[in-house]
GUGU-454611 format. One line per 3 residues: number of its first residue (from 1); their letters; for each residue x, z, y of C-alpha. Coordinates in nm, 4 decimals, padded with zeros to 6 digits, m for minus. Each point is the difference from the previous one (the first is absolute). Layout:
NUM> a> X/Z/Y | ... .
***
This chain:
1> xxx> 00.0000/00.0000/00.0000 | 00.2654/00.1018/00.2472 | 00.1946/m00.3139/m00.0923 .
4> xxx> m00.2930/m00.2111/00.1190 | m00.0155/00.1805/00.3339 | 00.3752/m00.0409/00.0543 .
7> xxx> m00.0245/m00.3688/m00.0946 | m00.2773/m00.0473/00.2556 | 00.2091/00.1584/00.2725 .
10> xxx> 00.3059/m00.2082/m00.0937 | m00.2095/m00.3176/00.0051 | m00.1378/00.0812/00.3448 .
13> xxx> 00.3547/00.0471/00.1243 | 00.1150/m00.3277/m00.1527 | m00.2864/m00.1936/00.1536 .
16> xxx> 00.0798/00.1471/00.3387 | 00.3654/m00.0962/m00.0359 | m00.0448/m00.3563/m00.1271 .
19> xxx> m00.0499/m00.2603/00.2720 | m00.2597/m00.2725/m00.0203 | 00.2703/m00.2614/m00.0551 .
22> xxx> 00.1230/00.1761/m00.3139 | m00.3315/00.0276/m00.1817 | m00.2892/m00.2447/00.0246 .
25> xxx> m00.3379/00.1308/m00.1130 | m00.2992/m00.2239/00.0654 | m00.2744/00.1939/00.1762 .
28> xxx> m00.2711/m00.1766/m00.1975 | 00.1197/00.1416/m00.3334 | 00.1972/00.3159/00.0832 .
31> xxx> m00.2350/00.2887/m00.0704 | m00.0252/00.3151/00.2038 | m00.1290/00.2316/m00.2686 .
34> xxx> m00.2505/00.2732/00.0844 | 00.2390/00.2440/m00.1628 | 00.2835/m00.0754/00.2422 .
37> xxx> 00.1087/00.2986/00.2076 | m00.1081/00.0124/00.3630 | 00.2852/00.0911/00.2311 .
40> xxx> m00.1228/00.1935/00.3011 | 00.1774/00.0649/00.3256 | m00.0658/00.3028/00.2181 .
43> xxx> m00.1807/m00.2280/00.2443 | m00.2387/m00.1509/m00.2605 | m00.0876/00.3229/m00.1843 .
46> xxx> m00.3420/00.1453/00.0759 | m00.1059/00.3544/m00.0877 | m00.3378/00.1663/m00.0464 .
49> xxx> m00.0006/00.3563/m00.1313 | 00.1736/00.0081/m00.3382 | 00.0216/m00.3789/m00.0266 .
52> xxx> 00.2423/m00.2641/00.1224 | m00.1514/m00.3463/m00.0044 | 00.0169/m00.3675/00.0917 .
55> xxx> m00.2773/m00.2115/00.1457 | m00.0227/m00.3145/m00.2129 | m00.0679/m00.3509/00.1262 .
58> xxx> m00.3717/00.0298/m00.0850 | m00.0328/00.3148/00.2128 | m00.0149/00.2382/m00.2969 .
61> xxx> 00.2458/00.2799/m00.0784 | 00.2721/00.0407/m00.2589 | 00.1132/00.3589/m00.0537 .
64> xxx> 00.3798/m00.0052/m00.0202 | 00.0706/00.3703/m00.0426 | m00.1822/00.3288/m00.0601 .
67> xxx> 00.1800/00.2841/00.1799 | m00.2354/00.2851/m00.0898 | 00.0456/00.2735/m00.2583 .
70> xxx> m00.3474/00.0196/m00.1565 | m00.0428/00.0281/m00.3735 | m00.3496/m00.1548/m00.0076 .
73> xxx> m00.0066/m00.3020/00.2288 | m00.3022/m00.2061/00.0959 | 00.1295/m00.3114/00.1732 .
76> xxx> m00.2124/m00.0997/00.3048 | m00.1782/m00.3346/00.0025 | 00.0840/m00.0465/00.3693 .
79> xxx> 00.2989/00.0813/00.2181 | m00.0198/m00.0380/00.3774 | m00.3403/m00.1627/m00.0489 .
82> xxx> 00.1470/m00.2701/m00.2261 | m00.0850/m00.0521/m00.3682 | 00.2656/00.1095/m00.2506 .
85> xxx> 00.0454/m00.2839/m00.2525 | 00.3469/00.0539/m00.1488 | 00.2251/00.2810/m00.1182 .
88> xxx> 00.3505/m00.1270/00.0652 | 00.3236/00.0006/m00.1974 | 00.1139/00.3590/m00.0821 .
91> xxx> m00.2643/00.1352/00.2371 | m00.0495/00.3204/m00.2062 | 00.3309/m00.0131/m00.1849 .
94> xxx> 00.1301/00.3143/m00.1742 | m00.2439/00.2526/00.1492 | 00.0534/00.2973/m00.2305 .
97> xxx> m00.2962/00.1991/00.1410 | m00.2550/m00.2771/m00.0526 | m00.2440/00.0807/m00.2838 .
100> xxx> m00.2990/m00.2235/00.0690 | m00.0773/m00.2985/00.2203 | m00.3218/m00.1799/00.0866 .
103> xxx> 00.0348/m00.3591/00.1205 | m00.2860/m00.1271/00.2232 | m00.2181/m00.3065/m00.0668 .
106> xxx> 00.1618/m00.1800/00.2924 | 00.3322/m00.0420/m00.1842 | 00.0543/m00.3299/m00.1842 .
109> xxx> 00.3708/00.0185/m00.0900 | 00.2658/00.2560/m00.0875 | 00.3683/m00.0784/00.0533 .
112> xxx> 00.2849/00.0457/m00.2457 | 00.1302/00.3549/m00.0585 | m00.2840/00.1325/00.2162 .
115> xxx> m00.0379/00.3256/m00.2016 | 00.3175/m00.0294/m00.2060 | 00.1620/00.3317/m00.1023 .
118> xxx> m00.2979/00.2117/00.1087 | 00.0572/00.1927/m00.3207 | m00.2810/00.2553/00.0521 .
121> xxx> m00.2656/m00.2596/00.0811 | m00.2612/00.0462/m00.2748 | m00.3189/m00.1429/00.1508 .
124> xxx> m00.0401/m00.3399/00.1695 | m00.3275/m00.1521/00.1195 | 00.0321/m00.3778/00.0435 .
127> xxx> m00.3075/m00.1935/00.1231 | m00.1099/m00.3428/m00.1259 | 00.0933/m00.1469/00.3372 .
130> xxx> 00.3667/00.0059/m00.1089 | 00.0933/m00.3457/m00.1292 | 00.3809/00.0111/00.0053 .
133> xxx> 00.2392/00.2743/m00.1083 | 00.3690/m00.0850/00.0232 | 00.2712/00.1103/m00.2386 .
136> xxx> 00.0721/00.3651/m00.0794 | m00.2697/00.1197/00.2395 | m00.0680/00.3073/m00.2178 .
139> xxx> 00.3152/00.0234/m00.2107 | 00.1398/00.3475/m00.0505 | m00.3383/00.1675/00.0546 .
142> xxx> m00.1651/00.2435/m00.2428 | m00.3227/m00.2032/00.0425 | 00.1564/m00.3136/m00.1506 .
145> xxx> 00.2057/00.1877/m00.2596 | m00.3107/00.1753/m00.1312 | m00.2256/m00.3092/00.0044 .
148> xxx> m00.1588/m00.0075/m00.3457 | m00.0739/m00.3737/m00.0451 | 00.2565/m00.2654/m00.0924 .
151> xxx> m00.1342/m00.2192/00.2816 | 00.0126/00.1697/00.3401 | m00.2812/m00.1799/00.1890 .
154> xxx> m00.0942/00.1197/00.3478 | m00.1650/m00.1163/00.3234 | m00.1555/m00.3441/m00.0121 .
157> xxx> 00.0975/m00.0587/m00.3639 | 00.3750/00.0060/00.0661 | 00.2172/00.0602/m00.3064 .
160> xxx> 00.2996/00.1906/00.1379 | 00.1748/00.1034/m00.3219 | m00.0011/m00.0446/m00.3750 .
163> xxx> 00.0949/00.3167/m00.1890 | m00.0502/m00.1242/m00.3542 | 00.2524/m00.1330/m00.2489 .
166> xxx> m00.1928/m00.2813/m00.1697 | 00.1844/m00.3279/m00.0651 | m00.3107/m00.2159/00.0424 .
169> xxx> m00.2060/00.0923/00.3056 | m00.3421/m00.1245/00.1079 | m00.0656/00.1073/00.3585 .
172> xxx> m00.3539/00.1422/00.0516 | m00.2664/m00.2234/00.1548 | m00.0533/00.2517/00.2804 .
175> xxx> 00.3393/m00.0831/00.1553 | 00.0031/m00.2337/00.3010 | 00.3581/00.0551/00.1141 .
178> xxx> 00.3073/00.0671/m00.2112 | 00.1925/00.2192/00.2409 | 00.3671/m00.0108/00.0884 .
181> xxx> 00.2333/00.1214/m00.2774 | m00.2961/00.0763/m00.2283 | 00.1834/m00.1122/m00.3174 .
184> xxx> 00.3555/m00.0029/00.1318 | 00.2634/00.0751/m00.2659 | m00.2517/00.0149/m00.2871 .
187> xxx> 00.2796/m00.1083/m00.2316 | m00.2100/m00.0079/m00.3187 | m00.2861/m00.2063/00.1448 .
190> xxx> m00.0152/m00.3370/m00.1825 | m00.3350/m00.1472/00.1071 | m00.2544/00.0572/00.2735 .
193> xxx> m00.3451/m00.1470/00.0594 | m00.1203/m00.0037/00.3606 | m00.3832/m00.0149/00.0205 .
196> xxx> m00.2237/m00.2134/00.2237 | m00.0642/00.2961/00.2290 | 00.3595/m00.0032/00.1309 .
199> xxx> 00.0665/m00.1910/00.3235 | 00.3444/00.1287/00.0923 | 00.3215/00.0785/m00.1874 .
202> xxx> 00.2013/00.2349/00.2219 | 00.3683/00.0178/00.0864 | 00.2288/00.0769/m00.2964 .
205> xxx> m00.3085/00.0537/m00.2151 | 00.1782/m00.1038/m00.3231 | 00.3578/00.0077/00.1225 .
208> xxx> 00.2649/00.0688/m00.2664 | m00.2444/m00.0128/m00.2911 | 00.2854/m00.1285/m00.2122 .
211> xxx> m00.1991/m00.0504/m00.3240 | m00.2969/m00.1764/00.1607 | m00.0527/m00.3362/m00.1724 .
214> xxx> m00.3677/m00.0783/00.0522 | m00.2031/00.0228/00.3229 | m00.3593/m00.1213/00.0300 .
217> xxx> m00.1032/m00.0292/00.3650 | m00.3700/m00.0448/00.0686 | m00.1423/m00.2834/00.2097 .
220> xxx> m00.0952/00.2332/00.2868 | 00.3486/00.1214/00.0978 | 00.0792/m00.1228/00.3529 .
223> xxx> 00.3438/00.1454/00.0680 | 00.3104/00.0950/m00.1967 | 00.2033/00.2539/00.1941 .
226> xxx> 00.3626/00.0399/00.0965 | 00.2232/00.0412/m00.3106 | m00.3127/00.0339/m00.2162 .
229> xxx> 00.1774/m00.1218/m00.3168 | 00.3624/00.0384/00.1047 | 00.2442/00.0437/m00.2899 .
232> xxx> m00.2601/m00.0523/m00.2699 | 00.2812/m00.1436/m00.2083 | m00.2060/m00.0656/m00.3168 .
235> xxx> m00.2638/m00.2085/00.1787 | 00.0294/m00.3659/m00.1093 | m00.3207/m00.1407/00.1435 .
238> xxx> m00.2857/00.1044/00.2237 | m00.3085/m00.1892/00.1152 | m00.0804/00.0368/00.3679 .
241> xxx> m00.3741/m00.0671/00.0454 | m00.1508/m00.2296/00.2641 | m00.1388/00.3016/00.1857 .
244> xxx> 00.3445/00.1156/00.1165 | 00.0728/m00.0738/00.3670 | 00.3323/00.1765/00.0537 .
247> xxx> 00.3031/00.1026/m00.2036 | 00.2118/00.2704/00.1603 | 00.3734/00.0154/00.0577 .
250> xxx> 00.2029/00.0573/m00.3155 | m00.3188/m00.0076/m00.2101 | 00.1823/m00.1425/m00.3038 .
253> xxx> 00.3578/00.0662/00.1035 | 00.2444/00.0499/m00.2909 | m00.2553/m00.0966/m00.2662 .
256> xxx> 00.2968/m00.1406/m00.1886 | m00.1987/m00.1392/m00.2971 | m00.2790/m00.1692/00.1982 .
259> xxx> 00.0116/m00.3663/m00.1074 | m00.2596/m00.1774/00.2136 | m00.2450/00.0749/00.2775 .
262> xxx> m00.3024/m00.1861/00.1325 | m00.0927/00.1037/00.3526 | m00.3579/m00.1245/00.0498 .
265> xxx> m00.1165/m00.1769/00.3156 | m00.2008/00.3078/00.1003 | 00.3296/00.1716/00.0903 .
268> xxx> 00.0814/m00.0512/00.3689 | 00.3104/00.2192/00.0210 | 00.2762/00.1405/m00.2143 .
271> xxx> 00.2357/00.2688/00.1244 | 00.3763/m00.0092/00.0363 | 00.1958/00.0620/m00.3236 .
274> xxx> m00.3224/m00.0634/m00.1955 | 00.1786/m00.1489/m00.3051 | 00.3581/00.0954/00.0792 .
277> xxx> 00.2293/00.0495/m00.3028 | m00.2516/m00.1492/m00.2457 | 00.2973/m00.1383/m00.1888 .
280> xxx> m00.1917/m00.1705/m00.2848 | m00.2698/m00.1541/00.2206 | 00.0012/m00.3734/m00.0797 .
283> xxx> m00.3195/m00.1383/00.1498 | m00.1913/00.0762/00.3203 | m00.3258/m00.1564/00.1146 .
286> xxx> m00.0382/00.0858/00.3679 | m00.3340/00.0412/00.1727 | m00.0943/m00.2910/00.2257 .
289> xxx> m00.1303/00.2548/00.2525 | 00.3375/00.1632/00.0684 | 00.1492/m00.0901/00.3385 .
292> xxx> 00.3257/00.1910/m00.0383 | 00.2320/00.0507/m00.2945 | 00.1424/00.3296/00.1246 .
295> xxx> 00.3401/00.1624/00.0172 | 00.1719/00.0262/m00.3425 | m00.3282/m00.0721/m00.1805 .
298> xxx> 00.1809/m00.1582/m00.2977 | 00.3546/00.1182/00.0615 | 00.2137/00.0068/m00.3165 .
301> xxx> m00.2637/m00.1663/m00.2175 | 00.2917/m00.1673/m00.1752 | m00.2131/m00.1607/m00.2768 .
304> xxx> m00.2533/m00.1604/00.2358 | m00.0043/m00.3729/m00.0695 | m00.3592/m00.1146/00.0494 .
307> xxx> m00.1215/00.0380/00.3591 | m00.2503/m00.1937/00.2085 | m00.0116/00.0831/00.3709 .
310> xxx> m00.3538/m00.0827/00.1043 | m00.1010/m00.2039/00.3020 | m00.1193/00.2635/00.2459 .
313> xxx> 00.3074/00.2232/m00.0095 | 00.1440/00.0162/00.3532 | 00.2919/00.2424/m00.0267 .
316> xxx> 00.2615/00.0584/m00.2700 | 00.1559/00.3259/00.1120 | 00.3554/00.1291/m00.0346 .
319> xxx> 00.1297/00.0497/m00.3560 | m00.3375/m00.1095/m00.1423 | 00.1721/m00.1822/m00.2893 .
322> xxx> 00.3493/00.1443/00.0349 | 00.1920/m00.0198/m00.3326 | m00.2732/m00.1980/m00.1794 .
325> xxx> 00.2770/m00.1946/m00.1696 | m00.2146/m00.1647/m00.2720 | m00.1923/m00.2044/00.2565 .
328> xxx> 00.1017/m00.3647/m00.0181 | m00.2069/m00.2049/00.2434 | m00.2259/00.1297/00.2778 .
331> xxx> m00.2539/m00.2019/00.1998 | m00.0873/00.1771/00.3264 | m00.3318/m00.1347/00.1350 .
334> xxx> m00.0711/m00.1212/00.3537 | m00.1942/00.3162/00.0835 | 00.3224/00.2064/m00.0017 .
337> xxx> 00.1103/00.0467/00.3614 | 00.2702/00.2635/m00.0436 | 00.2664/00.0631/m00.2643 .
340> xxx> 00.1782/00.3217/00.0898 | 00.3599/00.1002/m00.0633 | 00.1183/00.0367/m00.3593 .
343> xxx> m00.3378/m00.1160/m00.1350 | 00.1686/m00.1873/m00.2878 | 00.3500/00.1440/00.0241 .
346> xxx> 00.1910/00.0739/m00.3231 | m00.2154/m00.2458/m00.1929 | 00.3078/m00.1885/m00.1212 .
349> xxx> 00.1232/00.0168/m00.3578 | 00.1297/00.3393/m00.1054 | 00.0050/00.2677/m00.2636 .
352> xxx> m00.2517/00.2701/00.0807 | m00.1249/00.3247/m00.1461 | m00.3475/m00.0225/m00.1463 .
355> xxx> m00.0021/00.3596/m00.1224 | 00.2574/00.2750/m00.0318 | 00.3152/m00.1543/m00.1501 .
358> xxx> m00.1823/m00.3182/m00.1039 | 00.1152/m00.3142/00.1807 | m00.1222/m00.3580/00.0117 .
361> xxx> 00.1534/m00.3128/00.1503 | m00.2424/m00.1953/00.2190 | 00.0333/m00.3680/00.1004 .
364> xxx> m00.0657/00.0433/00.3699 | m00.2166/m00.1725/00.2616 | 00.0975/m00.3663/00.0382 .
367> xxx> m00.2420/m00.1413/00.2573 | m00.2560/00.0966/00.2628 | m00.2429/m00.2396/00.1667 .
370> xxx> m00.1299/00.1068/00.3420 | m00.3159/m00.1914/00.0951 | m00.0446/00.1373/00.3533 .
373> xxx> 00.2073/m00.2103/00.2374 | 00.0248/00.2792/00.2592 | 00.0236/00.3055/m00.2270 .
376> xxx> 00.2059/00.2795/00.1533 | 00.2829/00.0764/m00.2434 | 00.2034/00.3142/00.0634 .
379> xxx> 00.3693/00.0486/m00.0690 | 00.1007/00.0307/m00.3679 | m00.3482/m00.0904/m00.1220 .
382> xxx> 00.1491/m00.2073/m00.2857 | 00.3218/00.0076/m00.2065 | 00.2541/m00.2688/00.0930 .
385> xxx> 00.0127/m00.1418/m00.3540 | m00.3513/m00.1548/00.0061 | m00.1267/m00.3401/00.1164 .
388> xxx> m00.2584/00.0067/00.2780 | m00.2670/m00.2708/00.0142 | m00.1785/m00.0652/00.3286 .
391> xxx> m00.0991/m00.2462/00.2698 | 00.2209/m00.1864/00.2439 | 00.0637/00.1916/00.3241 .
394> xxx> m00.1624/00.3102/m00.1500 | 00.1100/00.3598/00.0391 | 00.0941/m00.0145/m00.3687 .
397> xxx> 00.2456/m00.2830/00.0667 | 00.1510/00.1924/00.2907 | 00.0273/00.3171/m00.2093 .
400> xxx> 00.1687/m00.1897/m00.2837 | 00.2585/m00.1560/00.2348 | 00.0682/00.3301/00.1761 .
403> xxx> 00.0541/00.1789/m00.3311 | 00.1866/m00.2722/m00.1869 | m00.2796/m00.0429/m00.2543 .
406> xxx> m00.0691/m00.3329/m00.1708 | m00.3079/m00.1649/00.1531 | m00.2227/m00.2780/m00.1398 .
409> xxx> m00.2641/m00.1805/00.2049 | m00.3566/m00.0245/m00.1288 | m00.2732/m00.2337/00.1211 .
412> xxx> m00.2497/00.1556/00.2411 | m00.2841/m00.1858/m00.1731 | 00.0639/00.1927/m00.3216 .
415> xxx> m00.2722/00.2413/m00.0997 | 00.1002/00.3251/m00.1671 | m00.0962/00.0084/m00.3642 .
418> xxx> m00.1565/00.3152/m00.1429 | m00.0284/m00.0955/m00.3665 | m00.1808/00.1851/m00.2753 .
421> xxx> 00.0825/m00.1848/m00.3233 | m00.2729/m00.0365/m00.2607 | m00.0398/m00.2272/m00.2993 .
424> xxx> m00.2006/m00.2450/00.2119 | 00.2105/m00.0380/00.3139 | 00.3511/m00.0764/m00.1263 .
427> xxx> 00.1343/m00.2650/00.2381 | m00.2325/00.0937/00.2895 | 00.2660/00.1213/00.2438 .
430> xxx> m00.1978/m00.0274/00.3241 | m00.2986/00.1946/m00.1337 | m00.2657/m00.2643/00.0718 .
433> xxx> m00.1253/m00.0037/m00.3625 | 00.1193/m00.3616/m00.0346 | 00.3220/m00.1541/m00.1258 .
436> xxx> 00.1170/m00.2564/00.2547 | 00.3174/m00.1560/00.1367 | 00.0385/00.3023/00.2290 .
439> xxx> 00.0601/00.2172/m00.3080 | 00.2620/m00.2431/m00.1301 | 00.1625/00.0080/00.3454 .
442> xxx> 00.0393/00.3770/m00.0245 | 00.1783/m00.0399/m00.3345 | 00.2210/m00.2737/00.1469 .
445> xxx> 00.0991/00.2237/00.2909 | 00.0769/00.2871/m00.2380 | 00.2037/m00.2200/m00.2342 .
448> xxx> 00.2360/m00.0950/00.2849 | 00.0170/00.3489/00.1499 | m00.2171/m00.0528/00.3104 .
451> xxx> m00.2762/00.2291/m00.1274 | 00.0618/00.3327/m00.1746 | m00.2661/00.1062/m00.2483 .
454> xxx> m00.0844/00.3600/m00.0821 | m00.0829/00.1100/m00.3562 | m00.3695/m00.0987/00.0207 .
457> xxx> 00.0767/m00.3380/00.1564 | 00.2484/m00.0660/m00.2800 | m00.2771/00.0604/m00.2526 .
460> xxx> m00.2284/m00.2440/00.1816 | 00.2736/m00.2632/00.0251 | 00.1105/00.0319/m00.3624 .
463> xxx> m00.2063/m00.2953/m00.1267 | 00.2584/m00.0948/m00.2655 | 00.0468/00.3521/m00.1362 .
466> xxx> 00.3733/00.0003/00.0647 | m00.0003/00.2979/00.2343 | 00.2335/m00.1870/00.2366 .
469> xxx> m00.0705/m00.1827/00.3245 | 00.1973/m00.3188/m00.0675 | m00.0409/m00.3773/m00.0263 .
472> xxx> m00.1765/00.0286/m00.3374 | m00.2617/00.2289/00.1525 | m00.0354/m00.2439/00.2901 .
475> xxx> m00.0593/m00.2904/m00.2396 | m00.2643/00.1979/m00.1845 | m00.1641/00.0977/00.3296 .
478> xxx> m00.0197/m00.3631/00.1127 | m00.1540/m00.1007/m00.3354 | m00.2522/00.2794/00.0326 .
481> xxx> m00.0869/m00.1135/00.3531 | m00.0543/m00.3594/m00.1078 | m00.2246/00.1081/m00.2852 .
484> xxx> m00.1903/00.2406/00.2331 | m00.0339/00.2524/m00.2802 | m00.2057/00.3106/00.0412 .
487> xxx> 00.1794/00.1932/m00.2717 | 00.3627/m00.0464/m00.0974 | 00.1611/00.1861/m00.2864 .
490> xxx> 00.3738/00.0116/m00.0637 | 00.1180/m00.3170/m00.1773 | m00.3079/m00.2114/00.0904 .
***
């Protein structure tokens, strides 16, 4: 517990010391968690009786500190005529005299460590108005220690802790929110079923559940919190339902056995470090609704080889794909306006650690196509060993020349191909559901090195079954075009 508090203080100091030029965090995806500590100055602190408080942006009050010495405390529903809606971080921390507390119906959220270490607190009245309770709000209290049920459910159906030791857990249907740290470090937990009643998975809810292999998330969950599944090292796959709108920072960080992830189009934001250190992650399907791929989102995903960046993404932030050295060819769509520093740095061939003392050699990124002629590309966005493909007089061409990177011109009339190979569309490279001379032209361009195909495009182009983009494939493609076939199988 104390380690977490010290870490928080160290982090605050680091953030204060680091200049904006040293760390880029996109405002659209960087989350300011409700559990973050509020730093007050003497000038901003307001006092009413035994309470220090802040006035929030909506005109309501957050209690930041209780300075009284009462053993039975009834928290007021108003301070200075303003409604009390939140009990802040560590607001009642380590009050040895406190035996009982009654929280008013006006309160909707309780901050992290709010009543932590109140060791004599035996009675707590929490109203149904409370919808969010952050991590460790009641840790170290006699009330929580003596709670008789395995599932500690309070307030508006918030599950704040699991005290059982079952390996296979089905969360009760009465739960609407899985609170912060509710299952953290449940080392023996192997499977969990989240019911339809749940709408929110809180911060660090299943963090460090090292044996967790199976998670069933219901179709009503809307948000997955910060570090919710961090270091769930046995988790190989997880289905994110179409109801989810946001995935918090570090949500799946260090899930070292996670092999693939499909982020549905319902998701509009993912947090920084979301899939960092997922060293066996090979395939990612990104939501078409995401505008920003945030800071270090896929950093050190050294096995990642199948990636489609959807049209609609506008920003690829710093270190987003740093050290993703199994990527071969990347096509960056026209919607991308900004590629920040070190976005694809260290993606060249190297030997990397996939798990403790286990190393793999990865082939390295060979080419990147940038479709936006005026995309802003920051310093060190790409490794020098790659080939950049772009338009004449584009910012990509200028970047390549300035950084001594090989540059190849592409035709501005080219349309980006987003293939999805099936049995019935082999040869259809432009995605128009027809096989025409345009498709053969794509193969021609690839066979002479003007066009670089990704893995899916290679499957579409492989009309002769050779697996190679060469003159034989081109010949087969031309034959297929002339015959205007609807279905082409290898060897036809």
